[in-house]
C-alpha positions, 0 to 999 in steps of 0.5 A: 459568064458574069452576065448570066450569073447575075441574071440567075441570081435575081428574084423573079417568080411568075408575076413578079418579074420586075427586077429581072426586067429592069436588069435586062433593060439596063443590059440591052438598051445600048444594043437596040434602038428602042426598049420599053415595058408593056402593060403586063410587064414584058420587055420589048426591045427592037433593033431596026432594019431597012425592010418592013418585015418583023422577026420576033425572038422571045425568052421568058423572064419568070422562074418557078416558085412557091406561094405561102398559103398558111402559117401555123401556130408554130411558125411553119409555112405551108405553100402552093406551087407557082408553075411546075414544081416537083416536090422531090426537087424541093425537099430539104432545099433552100427557098428565098423570098423577095425580102431576102428571108430564107427557109428550108423545105421539109416534110411532115415526119409521117408523110410517105416519101414514096407519095410525097405531095406539096400538101405534106410539106412546109417551110421552116424560116426559124420562127418560134410562132405564127406572129414571129413568122408573119413579121418575116414572111406573110401569106401570099408572098412568093419564094424561089429556089436559092442556089449558087452559080457553078462552073463545072468546066464544060458545063454550068449549073444554077437555078433559073436557067429556065429561062434566064439562059434564054434571056442571056442568049437574046442579050448576047445575040443583040450585041453581036448582030452586025447588020439586019434588014428586017426589024428584030424584036427581042422580047422578054416575056412574063408569066410563061410558067403559069400559062404563056401569058406574056407572050400572047400579049406581046405577039398580039401587039407586035404582029411578027412575020415570023417568031422564034422562042428560045427556051430550055429543053430536056435531054436523053443522055443521063443514066436510065432516063426517058428516051429523047434524041437531045444530048449534051454537046450536040448543039442547039436543039431545033424543035419539031414538035412539043405538047403545045404546038407543031413547028411551022415547016418554013421555020424548021427549014429556015433554022436548019438551013442557016445552021448548015450554011454557017457550020453551027452544030444542031440537033432535032428536038421532039418534046413530049411533055411541056411547051414554050412561048411559041405555042401562044405566039403562033396563034396570036391575032392572024397567026405567025409562023413560029419555031423554037431554038432550045438549049439542052438542059439537065435537071429542069425545074430544080435548083441545079439546072445544068447546060453545056457551054458549047450548046449555049454558044451554038444557040446564040450563033444560030440566033445571030445568023438568023437575024442577019439573014432575015 
């Protein structure tokens, strides 16, 4: 788990993924034939095959975060969200900025906890006034959740599993693929959390014959939660539909058949809120039949996203077999 632990510790909010990209390049270059960054910052690596077809795997490097919009006279920082930030997930949590400065998120004393809103919240970095605060963190700077990687036995927990765990899965798959007929593209995208922007550019450039995004998905197995068929320990989740697109039936059947032939545990996913890079990839240029392998995750977009180890293994195994049989 050391590689995953390092991946989740790297600062990389949407639009500021360069450190994550450099780490991924260093850890995948020995397992692929080519690797590069494109103009937008996506990492595009390819393991060459004997045939002419192209399979694109995609996982996004960016994580949700906050951006400083105002500093008051007492040195408290006001902020806006970068991606889907829930104010209740932020309250009294630590935020870390690129330069290592940390702060605590709090709310105005009179703000109603029942109707908590980002406009009622601030970050305390221990500054005595505006001038001192600006020496540490200035307007326009990005912050992300500060969290520790925790091994819970059957599961693991950390910030930024969305979607560093997908990046980890692609790196591990690249290591394990023994033989591939087609070209396998391992694409690590930018700015997914703010509009699937990197995936759109990468898919337009690559023109894959088929594409599979790898991302997290919610679960329906915690107390009194919204109904959802995905559960911890039931294997990789093969998406059928989400809010952004309907999975191509060819790719759905491909994933199911590969899983069954190789005794890989899987389950079906229908996500009523949210989407993945596949929503842009499948309509890029002339289009590409696309699907998603999802990793069941509890407490998404928090500082303690949690994943079952067996589900993660199943997802990696499925990616490897799809690539080898492509």
